[in-house]
Predicted model as a PDB file, atoms N, CA, C, CB and O in Angstrom, pLDDT in the B-factor column:
MODEL        1                                                                  
ATOM      1  N   MET A   1      91.185   6.127-115.157  1.00 70.00           N  
ATOM      2  CA  MET A   1      91.584   6.347-113.949  1.00 70.00           C  
ATOM      3  C   MET A   1      92.991   7.028-114.189  1.00 70.00           C  
ATOM      4  CB  MET A   1      91.561   5.057-113.111  1.00 70.00           C  
ATOM      5  O   MET A   1      93.749   6.733-115.113  1.00 70.00           O  
ATOM      6  N   LYS A   2      93.215   7.941-113.261  1.00 85.00           N  
ATOM      7  CA  LYS A   2      94.486   8.780-113.509  1.00 85.00           C  
ATOM      8  C   LYS A   2      95.479   7.907-112.664  1.00 85.00           C  
ATOM      9  CB  LYS A   2      94.385  10.499-112.975  1.00 85.00           C  
ATOM     10  O   LYS A   2      95.235   7.244-111.656  1.00 85.00           O  
ATOM     11  N   ALA A   3      96.856   8.107-113.445  1.00 86.00           N  
ATOM     12  CA  ALA A   3      98.108   7.254-113.125  1.00 86.00           C  
ATOM     13  C   ALA A   3      98.759   8.020-111.659  1.00 86.00           C  
ATOM     14  CB  ALA A   3      99.339   7.304-114.618  1.00 86.00           C  
ATOM     15  O   ALA A   3      98.539   9.194-111.360  1.00 86.00           O  
ATOM     16  N   ASP A   4      99.503   7.164-110.943  1.00 85.00           N  
ATOM     17  CA  ASP A   4     100.129   7.818-109.793  1.00 85.00           C  
ATOM     18  C   ASP A   4      99.269   8.613-108.788  1.00 85.00           C  
ATOM     19  CB  ASP A   4     101.098   8.700-110.302  1.00 85.00           C  
ATOM     20  O   ASP A   4      99.815   9.552-108.207  1.00 85.00           O  
ATOM     21  N   ILE A   5      97.917   8.314-108.516  1.00 89.00           N  
ATOM     22  CA  ILE A   5      97.402   9.353-107.365  1.00 89.00           C  
ATOM     23  C   ILE A   5      97.236   8.619-106.264  1.00 89.00           C  
ATOM     24  CB  ILE A   5      96.041  10.120-107.628  1.00 89.00           C  
ATOM     25  O   ILE A   5      96.877   9.141-105.209  1.00 89.00           O  
ATOM     26  N   HIS A   6      97.510   7.142-106.401  1.00 85.00           N  
ATOM     27  CA  HIS A   6      97.267   6.148-105.160  1.00 85.00           C  
ATOM     28  C   HIS A   6      98.652   6.489-104.242  1.00 85.00           C  
ATOM     29  CB  HIS A   6      97.159   4.266-105.706  1.00 85.00           C  
ATOM     30  O   HIS A   6      99.711   6.782-104.798  1.00 85.00           O  
ATOM     31  N   PRO A   7      98.506   6.411-102.686  1.00 87.00           N  
ATOM     32  CA  PRO A   7      99.599   6.386-101.910  1.00 87.00           C  
ATOM     33  C   PRO A   7     100.364   5.068-101.894  1.00 87.00           C  
ATOM     34  CB  PRO A   7      99.210   6.748-100.651  1.00 87.00           C  
ATOM     35  O   PRO A   7      99.828   4.061-102.356  1.00 87.00           O  
ATOM     36  N   ASP A   8     101.566   5.030-101.396  1.00 89.00           N  
ATOM     37  CA  ASP A   8     102.203   3.733-101.611  1.00 89.00           C  
ATOM     38  C   ASP A   8     101.887   2.866-100.462  1.00 89.00           C  
ATOM     39  CB  ASP A   8     103.713   3.852-101.793  1.00 89.00           C  
ATOM     40  O   ASP A   8     101.919   3.308 -99.314  1.00 89.00           O  
ATOM     41  N   TYR A   9     101.591   1.677-100.727  1.00 91.00           N  
ATOM     42  CA  TYR A   9     101.072   0.583 -99.718  1.00 91.00           C  
ATOM     43  C   TYR A   9     102.093  -0.270 -99.654  1.00 91.00           C  
ATOM     44  CB  TYR A   9      99.765  -0.197-100.089  1.00 91.00           C  
ATOM     45  O   TYR A   9     102.471  -0.969-100.594  1.00 91.00           O  
ATOM     46  N   HIS A  10     102.543  -0.246 -98.613  1.00 95.00           N  
ATOM     47  CA  HIS A  10     103.719  -1.127 -98.280  1.00 95.00           C  
ATOM     48  C   HIS A  10     103.856  -1.962 -96.420  1.00 95.00           C  
ATOM     49  CB  HIS A  10     105.107   0.073 -98.595  1.00 95.00           C  
ATOM     50  O   HIS A  10     103.331  -1.514 -95.400  1.00 95.00           O  
ATOM     51  N   VAL A  11     104.395  -2.749 -96.494  1.00 96.00           N  
ATOM     52  CA  VAL A  11     104.662  -3.571 -95.098  1.00 96.00           C  
ATOM     53  C   VAL A  11     105.044  -2.597 -93.969  1.00 96.00           C  
ATOM     54  CB  VAL A  11     105.942  -4.699 -95.249  1.00 96.00           C  
ATOM     55  O   VAL A  11     106.030  -1.863 -94.034  1.00 96.00           O  
ATOM     56  N   ILE A  12     104.232  -2.639 -92.977  1.00 96.00           N  
ATOM     57  CA  ILE A  12     104.857  -2.117 -91.510  1.00 96.00           C  
ATOM     58  C   ILE A  12     104.857  -3.167 -90.240  1.00 96.00           C  
ATOM     59  CB  ILE A  12     103.927  -0.790 -90.981  1.00 96.00           C  
ATOM     60  O   ILE A  12     104.250  -4.238 -90.247  1.00 96.00           O  
ATOM     61  N   LYS A  13     105.383  -2.833 -89.517  1.00 97.00           N  
ATOM     62  CA  LYS A  13     105.124  -3.535 -88.149  1.00 97.00           C  
ATOM     63  C   LYS A  13     104.370  -2.977 -87.115  1.00 97.00           C  
ATOM     64  CB  LYS A  13     106.252  -3.789 -87.537  1.00 97.00           C  
ATOM     65  O   LYS A  13     104.815  -1.902 -86.713  1.00 97.00           O  
ATOM     66  N   VAL A  14     103.280  -3.420 -86.522  1.00 94.00           N  
ATOM     67  CA  VAL A  14     102.648  -2.891 -85.512  1.00 94.00           C  
ATOM     68  C   VAL A  14     102.987  -3.320 -83.930  1.00 94.00           C  
ATOM     69  CB  VAL A  14     101.366  -3.140 -85.846  1.00 94.00           C  
ATOM     70  O   VAL A  14     102.768  -4.476 -83.568  1.00 94.00           O  
ATOM     71  N   VAL A  15     103.389  -2.587 -83.254  1.00 93.00           N  
ATOM     72  CA  VAL A  15     103.562  -2.939 -81.784  1.00 93.00           C  
ATOM     73  C   VAL A  15     102.304  -2.681 -80.839  1.00 93.00           C  
ATOM     74  CB  VAL A  15     104.757  -2.106 -81.229  1.00 93.00           C  
ATOM     75  O   VAL A  15     101.978  -1.502 -80.699  1.00 93.00           O  
ATOM     76  N   MET A  16     101.547  -3.677 -80.162  1.00 90.00           N  
ATOM     77  CA  MET A  16     100.475  -3.549 -79.320  1.00 90.00           C  
ATOM     78  C   MET A  16     100.973  -2.989 -78.184  1.00 90.00           C  
ATOM     79  CB  MET A  16      99.789  -4.734 -79.068  1.00 90.00           C  
ATOM     80  O   MET A  16     102.185  -2.776 -78.142  1.00 90.00           O  
ATOM     81  N   THR A  17     100.048  -2.608 -76.930  1.00 87.00           N  
ATOM     82  CA  THR A  17     100.668  -1.886 -75.691  1.00 87.00           C  
ATOM     83  C   THR A  17     101.191  -3.093 -74.872  1.00 87.00           C  
ATOM     84  CB  THR A  17      99.523  -0.905 -74.773  1.00 87.00           C  
ATOM     85  O   THR A  17     102.063  -2.913 -74.022  1.00 87.00           O  
ATOM     86  N   ASP A  18     100.646  -4.384 -75.127  1.00 87.00           N  
ATOM     87  CA  ASP A  18     101.405  -5.544 -74.244  1.00 87.00           C  
ATOM     88  C   ASP A  18     102.534  -6.129 -74.903  1.00 87.00           C  
ATOM     89  CB  ASP A  18     100.479  -6.759 -73.892  1.00 87.00           C  
ATOM     90  O   ASP A  18     102.955  -7.205 -74.478  1.00 87.00           O  
ATOM     91  N   GLY A  19     103.082  -5.574 -75.878  1.00 91.00           N  
ATOM     92  CA  GLY A  19     104.399  -5.869 -76.696  1.00 91.00           C  
ATOM     93  C   GLY A  19     104.149  -6.728 -77.718  1.00 91.00           C  
ATOM     94  O   GLY A  19     105.143  -6.852 -78.433  1.00 91.00           O  
ATOM     95  N   THR A  20     103.033  -7.495 -78.140  1.00 91.00           N  
ATOM     96  CA  THR A  20     102.717  -8.191 -79.167  1.00 91.00           C  
ATOM     97  C   THR A  20     103.033  -7.258 -80.322  1.00 91.00           C  
ATOM     98  CB  THR A  20     101.340  -8.690 -79.081  1.00 91.00           C  
ATOM     99  O   THR A  20     102.909  -6.034 -80.336  1.00 91.00           O  
ATOM    100  N   GLU A  21     103.518  -8.163 -81.415  1.00 94.00           N  
ATOM    101  CA  GLU A  21     103.820  -7.562 -82.842  1.00 94.00           C  
ATOM    102  C   GLU A  21     103.248  -8.384 -83.741  1.00 94.00           C  
ATOM    103  CB  GLU A  21     105.300  -7.409 -83.223  1.00 94.00           C  
ATOM    104  O   GLU A  21     103.070  -9.597 -83.629  1.00 94.00           O  
ATOM    105  N   TYR A  22     102.849  -7.375 -85.016  1.00 93.00           N  
ATOM    106  CA  TYR A  22     102.056  -8.065 -86.124  1.00 93.00           C  
ATOM    107  C   TYR A  22     102.526  -7.172 -87.240  1.00 93.00           C  
ATOM    108  CB  TYR A  22     100.326  -8.119 -85.925  1.00 93.00           C  
ATOM    109  O   TYR A  22     102.573  -5.946 -87.138  1.00 93.00           O  
ATOM    110  N   GLU A  23     102.918  -7.944 -88.459  1.00 96.00           N  
ATOM    111  CA  GLU A  23     102.968  -7.057 -89.766  1.00 96.00           C  
ATOM    112  C   GLU A  23     101.947  -6.756 -90.594  1.00 96.00           C  
ATOM    113  CB  GLU A  23     103.747  -7.519 -90.599  1.00 96.00           C  
ATOM    114  O   GLU A  23     101.339  -7.776 -90.921  1.00 96.00           O  
ATOM    115  N   THR A  24     101.493  -5.719 -91.085  1.00 95.00           N  
ATOM    116  CA  THR A  24     100.498  -5.468 -91.815  1.00 95.00           C  
ATOM    117  C   THR A  24     100.899  -4.363 -92.867  1.00 95.00           C  
ATOM    118  CB  THR A  24      99.399  -5.141 -90.962  1.00 95.00           C  
ATOM    119  O   THR A  24     101.829  -3.570 -92.719  1.00 95.00           O  
ATOM    120  N   ARG A  25      99.948  -4.444 -94.085  1.00 95.00           N  
ATOM    121  CA  ARG A  25     100.342  -3.458 -95.103  1.00 95.00           C  
ATOM    122  C   ARG A  25      99.633  -2.256 -94.750  1.00 95.00           C  
ATOM    123  CB  ARG A  25     100.032  -3.887 -96.555  1.00 95.00           C  
ATOM    124  O   ARG A  25      98.578  -2.261 -94.117  1.00 95.00           O  
ATOM    125  N   SER A  26     100.206  -1.256 -95.153  1.00 95.00           N  
ATOM    126  CA  SER A  26      99.493   0.363 -94.728  1.00 95.00           C  
ATOM    127  C   SER A  26     100.238   1.456 -95.771  1.00 95.00           C  
ATOM    128  CB  SER A  26      99.941   0.941 -92.766  1.00 95.00           C  
ATOM    129  O   SER A  26     101.239   1.341 -96.477  1.00 95.00           O  
ATOM    130  N   THR A  27      99.244   2.634 -95.536  1.00 94.00           N  
ATOM    131  CA  THR A  27      99.908   3.761 -96.137  1.00 94.00           C  
ATOM    132  C   THR A  27     100.612   4.493 -95.246  1.00 94.00           C  
ATOM    133  CB  THR A  27      99.062   4.598 -96.781  1.00 94.00           C  
ATOM    134  O   THR A  27     101.252   5.446 -95.691  1.00 94.00           O  
ATOM    135  N   TRP A  28     100.642   4.227 -93.918  1.00 93.00           N  
ATOM    136  CA  TRP A  28     101.205   4.989 -92.769  1.00 93.00           C  
ATOM    137  C   TRP A  28     102.767   4.780 -93.103  1.00 93.00           C  
ATOM    138  CB  TRP A  28     100.689   4.379 -91.174  1.00 93.00           C  
ATOM    139  O   TRP A  28     103.161   3.730 -93.611  1.00 93.00           O  
ATOM    140  N   GLY A  29     103.638   5.854 -92.784  1.00 92.00           N  
ATOM    141  CA  GLY A  29     104.967   5.781 -92.803  1.00 92.00           C  
ATOM    142  C   GLY A  29     105.658   5.206 -94.069  1.00 92.00           C  
ATOM    143  O   GLY A  29     105.199   5.373 -95.200  1.00 92.00           O  
ATOM    144  N   ALA A  30     106.687   4.581 -93.824  1.00 94.00           N  
ATOM    145  CA  ALA A  30     107.531   4.235 -95.014  1.00 94.00           C  
ATOM    146  C   ALA A  30     107.734   2.722 -94.793  1.00 94.00           C  
ATOM    147  CB  ALA A  30     108.994   5.105 -95.106  1.00 94.00           C  
ATOM    148  O   ALA A  30     107.588   2.351 -93.629  1.00 94.00           O  
ATOM    149  N   ALA A  31     108.029   1.838 -95.659  1.00 95.00           N  
ATOM    150  CA  ALA A  31     108.420   0.633 -95.615  1.00 95.00           C  
ATOM    151  C   ALA A  31     109.377   0.118 -94.451  1.00 95.00           C  
ATOM    152  CB  ALA A  31     108.928   0.468 -96.773  1.00 95.00           C  
ATOM    153  O   ALA A  31     110.450   0.679 -94.231  1.00 95.00           O  
ATOM    154  N   GLY A  32     108.902  -1.062 -93.662  1.00 95.00           N  
ATOM    155  CA  GLY A  32     109.783  -1.187 -92.621  1.00 95.00           C  
ATOM    156  C   GLY A  32     109.590  -0.557 -91.295  1.00 95.00           C  
ATOM    157  O   GLY A  32     110.044  -1.048 -90.261  1.00 95.00           O  
ATOM    158  N   ASP A  33     108.879   0.586 -91.348  1.00 96.00           N  
ATOM    159  CA  ASP A  33     108.720   1.346 -90.284  1.00 96.00           C  
ATOM    160  C   ASP A  33     107.921   0.715 -89.174  1.00 96.00           C  
ATOM    161  CB  ASP A  33     108.178   2.512 -90.691  1.00 96.00           C  
ATOM    162  O   ASP A  33     107.192  -0.228 -89.483  1.00 96.00           O  
ATOM    163  N   VAL A  34     107.976   1.189 -87.690  1.00 97.00           N  
ATOM    164  CA  VAL A  34     107.238   0.526 -86.558  1.00 97.00           C  
ATOM    165  C   VAL A  34     106.409   1.370 -86.282  1.00 97.00           C  
ATOM    166  CB  VAL A  34     107.931   0.122 -85.381  1.00 97.00           C  
ATOM    167  O   VAL A  34     106.735   2.548 -86.132  1.00 97.00           O  
ATOM    168  N   LEU A  35     105.090   0.918 -86.149  1.00 94.00           N  
ATOM    169  CA  LEU A  35     104.033   1.790 -85.405  1.00 94.00           C  
ATOM    170  C   LEU A  35     103.919   1.315 -84.028  1.00 94.00           C  
ATOM    171  CB  LEU A  35     102.588   1.743 -86.077  1.00 94.00           C  
ATOM    172  O   LEU A  35     103.637   0.117 -84.042  1.00 94.00           O  
ATOM    173  N   ASN A  36     104.027   1.787 -82.832  1.00 93.00           N  
ATOM    174  CA  ASN A  36     103.768   1.683 -81.701  1.00 93.00           C  
ATOM    175  C   ASN A  36     102.361   2.327 -81.258  1.00 93.00           C  
ATOM    176  CB  ASN A  36     104.832   2.136 -81.116  1.00 93.00           C  
ATOM    177  O   ASN A  36     102.031   3.502 -81.423  1.00 93.00           O  
ATOM    178  N   LEU A  37     101.668   1.391 -80.711  1.00 88.00           N  
ATOM    179  CA  LEU A  37     100.332   1.938 -80.361  1.00 88.00           C  
ATOM    180  C   LEU A  37     100.216   2.313 -79.002  1.00 88.00           C  
ATOM    181  CB  LEU A  37      99.279   1.010 -80.643  1.00 88.00           C  
ATOM    182  O   LEU A  37     100.772   1.619 -78.150  1.00 88.00           O  
ATOM    183  N   ASP A  38      99.561   3.331 -78.680  1.00 85.00           N  
ATOM    184  CA  ASP A  38      99.206   3.837 -77.284  1.00 85.00           C  
ATOM    185  C   ASP A  38      98.070   3.127 -76.630  1.00 85.00           C  
ATOM    186  CB  ASP A  38      98.848   5.297 -77.327  1.00 85.00           C  
ATOM    187  O   ASP A  38      98.111   2.588 -75.525  1.00 85.00           O  
ATOM    188  N   ILE A  39      96.893   3.199 -77.566  1.00 82.00           N  
ATOM    189  CA  ILE A  39      95.769   2.435 -77.399  1.00 82.00           C  
ATOM    190  C   ILE A  39      95.486   1.527 -78.502  1.00 82.00           C  
ATOM    191  CB  ILE A  39      94.705   3.243 -77.176  1.00 82.00           C  
ATOM    192  O   ILE A  39      95.683   1.776 -79.692  1.00 82.00           O  
ATOM    193  N   ASP A  40      94.947   0.319 -77.949  1.00 80.00           N  
ATOM    194  CA  ASP A  40      94.690  -0.874 -78.734  1.00 80.00           C  
ATOM    195  C   ASP A  40      93.365  -1.572 -78.236  1.00 80.00           C  
ATOM    196  CB  ASP A  40      95.925  -1.856 -78.633  1.00 80.00           C  
ATOM    197  O   ASP A  40      92.877  -1.191 -77.172  1.00 80.00           O  
ATOM    198  N   PRO A  41      92.732  -2.630 -79.001  1.00 76.00           N  
ATOM    199  CA  PRO A  41      91.632  -3.304 -78.366  1.00 76.00           C  
ATOM    200  C   PRO A  41      91.768  -4.030 -77.209  1.00 76.00           C  
ATOM    201  CB  PRO A  41      91.120  -4.087 -79.150  1.00 76.00           C  
ATOM    202  O   PRO A  41      90.779  -4.411 -76.584  1.00 76.00           O  
ATOM    203  N   ARG A  42      92.937  -4.269 -76.846  1.00 75.00           N  
ATOM    204  CA  ARG A  42      93.254  -5.036 -75.700  1.00 75.00           C  
ATOM    205  C   ARG A  42      93.138  -4.433 -74.603  1.00 75.00           C  
ATOM    206  CB  ARG A  42      94.391  -5.518 -75.702  1.00 75.00           C  
ATOM    207  O   ARG A  42      92.867  -5.041 -73.568  1.00 75.00           O  
ATOM    208  N   SER A  43      93.346  -2.983 -74.657  1.00 75.00           N  
ATOM    209  CA  SER A  43      93.378  -2.208 -73.316  1.00 75.00           C  
ATOM    210  C   SER A  43      92.651  -1.144 -73.281  1.00 75.00           C  
ATOM    211  CB  SER A  43      94.605  -1.774 -72.922  1.00 75.00           C  
ATOM    212  O   SER A  43      92.689  -0.523 -72.219  1.00 75.00           O  
ATOM    213  N   HIS A  44      91.716  -0.559 -74.468  1.00 73.00           N  
ATOM    214  CA  HIS A  44      91.066   0.410 -74.440  1.00 73.00           C  
ATOM    215  C   HIS A  44      89.505  -0.243 -74.057  1.00 73.00           C  
ATOM    216  CB  HIS A  44      91.314   1.194 -75.759  1.00 73.00           C  
ATOM    217  O   HIS A  44      89.020  -1.274 -74.521  1.00 73.00           O  
ATOM    218  N   PRO A  45      88.731   0.943 -72.802  1.00 69.00           N  
ATOM    219  CA  PRO A  45      87.602   0.281 -72.494  1.00 69.00           C  
ATOM    220  C   PRO A  45      86.518   0.193 -73.452  1.00 69.00           C  
ATOM    221  CB  PRO A  45      87.162   0.778 -71.441  1.00 69.00           C  
ATOM    222  O   PRO A  45      85.679  -0.697 -73.309  1.00 69.00           O  
ATOM    223  N   ALA A  46      86.429   1.144 -74.563  1.00 70.00           N  
ATOM    224  CA  ALA A  46      85.528   0.976 -75.636  1.00 70.00           C  
ATOM    225  C   ALA A  46      85.328  -0.568 -76.072  1.00 70.00           C  
ATOM    226  CB  ALA A  46      86.046   1.819 -76.801  1.00 70.00           C  
ATOM    227  O   ALA A  46      84.296  -1.231 -76.175  1.00 70.00           O  
ATOM    228  N   TRP A  47      86.589  -0.880 -76.276  1.00 65.00           N  
ATOM    229  CA  TRP A  47      86.721  -2.540 -76.659  1.00 65.00           C  
ATOM    230  C   TRP A  47      86.427  -3.531 -75.554  1.00 65.00           C  
ATOM    231  CB  TRP A  47      88.244  -2.927 -77.112  1.00 65.00           C  
ATOM    232  O   TRP A  47      85.732  -4.527 -75.758  1.00 65.00           O  
ATOM    233  N   THR A  48      87.110  -3.167 -74.071  1.00 65.00           N  
ATOM    234  CA  THR A  48      87.181  -4.283 -73.142  1.00 65.00           C  
ATOM    235  C   THR A  48      85.936  -4.200 -72.507  1.00 65.00           C  
ATOM    236  CB  THR A  48      88.351  -4.263 -72.152  1.00 65.00           C  
ATOM    237  O   THR A  48      85.694  -5.176 -71.797  1.00 65.00           O  
ATOM    238  N   GLY A  49      84.921  -3.180 -72.553  1.00 65.00           N  
ATOM    239  CA  GLY A  49      83.762  -2.960 -71.794  1.00 65.00           C  
ATOM    240  C   GLY A  49      84.049  -2.525 -70.294  1.00 65.00           C  
ATOM    241  O   GLY A  49      83.180  -2.604 -69.425  1.00 65.00           O  
ATOM    242  N   GLY A  50      85.080  -2.150 -70.103  1.00 59.00           N  
ATOM    243  CA  GLY A  50      85.352  -1.672 -68.757  1.00 59.00           C  
ATOM    244  C   GLY A  50      84.862  -0.315 -68.358  1.00 59.00           C  
ATOM    245  O   GLY A  50      85.115   0.630 -69.106  1.00 59.00           O  
ATOM    246  N   ASN A  51      84.268  -0.147 -67.387  1.00 55.00           N  
ATOM    247  CA  ASN A  51      83.802   1.023 -66.468  1.00 55.00           C  
ATOM    248  C   ASN A  51      82.455   1.776 -67.347  1.00 55.00           C  
ATOM    249  CB  ASN A  51      85.268   2.240 -66.185  1.00 55.00           C  
ATOM    250  O   ASN A  51      82.179   2.970 -67.459  1.00 55.00           O  
ATOM    251  N   GLN A  52      81.789   0.596 -67.883  1.00 51.00           N  
ATOM    252  CA  GLN A  52      80.302   1.179 -68.525  1.00 51.00           C  
ATOM    253  C   GLN A  52      79.541   1.610 -67.316  1.00 51.00           C  
ATOM    254  CB  GLN A  52      79.297  -0.054 -69.428  1.00 51.00           C  
ATOM    255  O   GLN A  52      79.667   1.008 -66.250  1.00 51.00           O  
ATOM    256  N   GLN A  53      78.781   2.606 -67.455  1.00 53.00           N  
ATOM    257  CA  GLN A  53      78.025   3.111 -66.275  1.00 53.00           C  
ATOM    258  C   GLN A  53      76.751   3.485 -66.924  1.00 53.00           C  
ATOM    259  CB  GLN A  53      78.734   4.357 -65.464  1.00 53.00           C  
ATOM    260  O   GLN A  53      76.840   4.344 -67.802  1.00 53.00           O  
ATOM    261  N   LEU A  54      75.390   2.924 -66.617  1.00 51.00           N  
ATOM    262  CA  LEU A  54      74.123   3.372 -67.183  1.00 51.00           C  
ATOM    263  C   LEU A  54      73.570   3.574 -65.791  1.00 51.00           C  
ATOM    264  CB  LEU A  54      73.272   2.307 -68.252  1.00 51.00           C  
ATOM    265  O   LEU A  54      73.100   2.718 -65.042  1.00 51.00           O  
ATOM    266  N   MET A  55      73.749   5.148 -65.548  1.00 57.00           N  
ATOM    267  CA  MET A  55      73.138   5.612 -64.164  1.00 57.00           C  
ATOM    268  C   MET A  55      72.199   6.942 -64.987  1.00 57.00           C  
ATOM    269  CB  MET A  55      74.594   6.206 -62.713  1.00 57.00           C  
ATOM    270  O   MET A  55      72.386   7.449 -66.093  1.00 57.00           O  
ATOM    271  N   ASP A  56      71.320   7.184 -64.108  1.00 58.00           N  
ATOM    272  CA  ASP A  56      70.448   8.326 -64.530  1.00 58.00           C  
ATOM    273  C   ASP A  56      71.107   9.658 -63.511  1.00 58.00           C  
ATOM    274  CB  ASP A  56      68.590   7.899 -64.207  1.00 58.00           C  
ATOM    275  O   ASP A  56      70.808   9.929 -62.348  1.00 58.00           O  
ATOM    276  N   ARG A  57      71.880  10.190 -64.229  1.00 63.00           N  
ATOM    277  CA  ARG A  57      72.644  11.210 -63.568  1.00 63.00           C  
ATOM    278  C   ARG A  57      71.952  12.476 -63.681  1.00 63.00           C  
ATOM    279  CB  ARG A  57      74.007  11.321 -64.107  1.00 63.00           C  
ATOM    280  O   ARG A  57      71.852  13.137 -64.714  1.00 63.00           O  
ATOM    281  N   GLY A  58      71.460  12.779 -62.491  1.00 66.00           N  
ATOM    282  CA  GLY A  58      70.873  14.119 -62.110  1.00 66.00           C  
ATOM    283  C   GLY A  58      69.256  14.045 -62.487  1.00 66.00           C  
ATOM    284  O   GLY A  58      68.539  15.043 -62.565  1.00 66.00           O  
ATOM    285  N   GLY A  59      68.788  12.596 -62.720  1.00 74.00           N  
ATOM    286  CA  GLY A  59      67.396  12.571 -63.070  1.00 74.00           C  
ATOM    287  C   GLY A  59      66.936  12.777 -64.377  1.00 74.00           C  
ATOM    288  O   GLY A  59      65.760  12.769 -64.741  1.00 74.00           O  
ATOM    289  N   ARG A  60      68.030  12.979 -65.125  1.00 77.00           N  
ATOM    290  CA  ARG A  60      67.554  13.534 -66.368  1.00 77.00           C  
ATOM    291  C   ARG A  60      66.777  12.447 -67.500  1.00 77.00           C  
ATOM    292  CB  ARG A  60      68.857  14.189 -67.015  1.00 77.00           C  
ATOM    293  O   ARG A  60      66.136  12.860 -68.466  1.00 77.00           O  
ATOM    294  N   VAL A  61      66.959  11.078 -67.193  1.00 76.00           N  
ATOM    295  CA  VAL A  61      66.329  10.134 -67.860  1.00 76.00           C  
ATOM    296  C   VAL A  61      64.811  10.031 -67.154  1.00 76.00           C  
ATOM    297  CB  VAL A  61      67.221   8.803 -67.824  1.00 76.00           C  
ATOM    298  O   VAL A  61      63.832   9.873 -67.883  1.00 76.00           O  
ATOM    299  N   SER A  62      64.677  10.118 -65.847  1.00 79.00           N  
ATOM    300  CA  SER A  62      63.496  10.338 -65.138  1.00 79.00           C  
ATOM    301  C   SER A  62      62.638  11.273 -65.551  1.00 79.00           C  
ATOM    302  CB  SER A  62      63.729  10.597 -63.979  1.00 79.00           C  
ATOM    303  O   SER A  62      61.445  11.051 -65.762  1.00 79.00           O  
ATOM    304  N   LYS A  63      63.237  12.439 -65.696  1.00 81.00           N  
ATOM    305  CA  LYS A  63      62.715  13.940 -65.849  1.00 81.00           C  
ATOM    306  C   LYS A  63      62.014  13.767 -67.256  1.00 81.00           C  
ATOM    307  CB  LYS A  63      64.044  15.251 -65.841  1.00 81.00           C  
ATOM    308  O   LYS A  63      60.832  14.084 -67.393  1.00 81.00           O  
ATOM    309  N   PHE A  64      62.762  13.262 -68.295  1.00 82.00           N  
ATOM    310  CA  PHE A  64      62.358  13.103 -69.739  1.00 82.00           C  
ATOM    311  C   PHE A  64      60.945  12.022 -69.862  1.00 82.00           C  
ATOM    312  CB  PHE A  64      63.791  12.437 -70.618  1.00 82.00           C  
ATOM    313  O   PHE A  64      59.947  12.297 -70.530  1.00 82.00           O  
ATOM    314  N   ASN A  65      61.102  10.948 -69.181  1.00 81.00           N  
ATOM    315  CA  ASN A  65      60.046   9.926 -69.116  1.00 81.00           C  
ATOM    316  C   ASN A  65      58.879  10.670 -68.392  1.00 81.00           C  
ATOM    317  CB  ASN A  65      60.538   8.541 -68.318  1.00 81.00           C  
ATOM    318  O   ASN A  65      57.791  10.600 -68.963  1.00 81.00           O  
ATOM    319  N   LYS A  66      58.932  11.314 -67.320  1.00 82.00           N  
ATOM    320  CA  LYS A  66      57.824  11.945 -66.768  1.00 82.00           C  
ATOM    321  C   LYS A  66      57.375  13.154 -67.836  1.00 82.00           C  
ATOM    322  CB  LYS A  66      58.219  12.484 -65.261  1.00 82.00           C  
ATOM    323  O   LYS A  66      56.172  13.416 -67.822  1.00 82.00           O  
ATOM    324  N   ARG A  67      57.903  13.636 -68.418  1.00 84.00           N  
ATOM    325  CA  ARG A  67      57.697  14.403 -69.429  1.00 84.00           C  
ATOM    326  C   ARG A  67      56.665  14.207 -70.582  1.00 84.00           C  
ATOM    327  CB  ARG A  67      58.770  14.475 -69.867  1.00 84.00           C  
ATOM    328  O   ARG A  67      55.553  14.687 -70.804  1.00 84.00           O  
ATOM    329  N   PHE A  68      57.588  13.177 -71.325  1.00 85.00           N  
ATOM    330  CA  PHE A  68      57.219  12.626 -72.331  1.00 85.00           C  
ATOM    331  C   PHE A  68      56.602  11.296 -72.704  1.00 85.00           C  
ATOM    332  CB  PHE A  68      58.003  12.749 -72.788  1.00 85.00           C  
ATOM    333  O   PHE A  68      56.256  10.885 -73.812  1.00 85.00           O  
ATOM    334  N   GLY A  69      56.537  10.638 -71.337  1.00 81.00           N  
ATOM    335  CA  GLY A  69      55.957   9.277 -71.359  1.00 81.00           C  
ATOM    336  C   GLY A  69      54.760   9.049 -71.640  1.00 81.00           C  
ATOM    337  O   GLY A  69      54.508   7.901 -72.008  1.00 81.00           O  
ATOM    338  N   GLY A  70      53.727   9.959 -71.570  1.00 78.00           N  
ATOM    339  CA  GLY A  70      52.366   9.501 -72.043  1.00 78.00           C  
ATOM    340  C   GLY A  70      52.160   9.770 -73.658  1.00 78.00           C  
ATOM    341  O   GLY A  70      51.076   9.491 -74.171  1.00 78.00           O  
ATOM    342  N   LEU A  71      53.068  10.233 -74.318  1.00 78.00           N  
ATOM    343  CA  LEU A  71      52.978  10.130 -75.611  1.00 78.00           C  
ATOM    344  C   LEU A  71      53.126   9.056 -76.296  1.00 78.00           C  
ATOM    345  CB  LEU A  71      53.616  10.800 -76.040  1.00 78.00           C  
ATOM    346  O   LEU A  71      54.247   8.774 -76.718  1.00 78.00           O  
ATOM    347  N   GLY A  72      52.116   8.296 -76.531  1.00 67.00           N  
ATOM    348  CA  GLY A  72      52.268   6.909 -77.043  1.00 67.00           C  
ATOM    349  C   GLY A  72      52.047   7.197 -78.814  1.00 67.00           C  
ATOM    350  O   GLY A  72      51.001   7.603 -79.320  1.00 67.00           O  
ATOM    351  N   LEU A  73      53.080   6.929 -79.410  1.00 58.00           N  
ATOM    352  CA  LEU A  73      52.913   7.016 -80.808  1.00 58.00           C  
ATOM    353  C   LEU A  73      52.421   5.802 -81.601  1.00 58.00           C  
ATOM    354  CB  LEU A  73      54.114   7.399 -81.317  1.00 58.00           C  
ATOM    355  O   LEU A  73      52.275   5.879 -82.821  1.00 58.00           O  
TER     356      LEU A  73                                                      
ENDMDL                                                                          
END                                                                             
């Protein structure tokens, strides 16, 4: 294995959108830097399940099922 090819792995502080903080090890920034998150698992809809819509927009699903529904594989 080659020597000195890995990035520096050090402790940083991460600040979530609600103000909570924790320390973790990372290759981001320098030792002791603070990473302020704009989006985190507590606020983003992808993790919280907010605003999920299962709609047939424009009849696309119905049109597909009508066209290919008889193809029993």
